[in-house]
N, C-alpha and C positions, 0 to 999 in steps of 0.2 A: 504494500500500500504506500510505502514511502513516507511513513510518519516519522517525525522526530520524537524524542521522549516528551517534549513539551506539547507537541500536537496530540500524542496519545493521552497524555494527562488531561488536557483540556477536553478532548472528545469523551473520555470516560466521565469526567466530572460534570460537564455541561450537557451532554447529550445521552450517551448510552446508559450510564448509571441511573439518572433520573427517569429515563423512559422505561427501563426495566422495572423500576420500583413503581412507577405510576400505573403500569398495566398488570401488576401482580406477579412479576417475575423476579422479585428480589431474592428468591432462593437459587437463582442461576449462579453458578460458580464461574466468575469471570477471571480469566488468566491473563496476565499482562506480558508484554515483550514478545514471546513466541519467535525467537530468533537465536542466533549464535550466542554462546556464553560470553563473548567479549562485550556484548551490550548489556548484560545482566546488571552489573553493579551501578553504572551511571543511570540506567533507566529506573532502577529501584530507588535510587536517591531522588530522582525527579518526581516519579509517580507516587511512591509510598511516602515521600517526604511531605506531600501535600495531604493533610488529613481529610479534606473534603473528597479527594479522589480515592484515597486508601480505603475508605469505608466500603467501596464497591468492589475491591479487588480481593480475590480469595487465594491467589497464588501466582507463581511465576512460571511460565512455560519457556523451556529452553531446548535448543537443538544442540547436538554434539558435533556440529560442523566445525571445520577449521581448528581441530583440536591442537594443532601445533602453534596457533596464535595466542591462545589464552589457556592458562593452567586451570584445571578443575578446582583449584583452591579458591577461585573467585566465587564459587557457589557457597562455600563455607563462610567466606568473608561477608558476602551479601546476607546470608542467613543470620549471622551474628549481629548485624546492624539492626 
């Protein structure tokens, strides 16, 4: 889709999250990022750092692509935040 972390944050906060809640789908488990693990930590900082957005997010989806670019340790570091 070509979203930046800021675009995804705003889409979840202003559009997707409130629409799901308004129409009775607040039980839907929304996963953020859904990309390579090199994006996980900065996107988590941006999206989960915004409490209005974080309330709609249930987890982080990550692909195991380009494993030579980013250590799996980034998943632990992100989780610990």
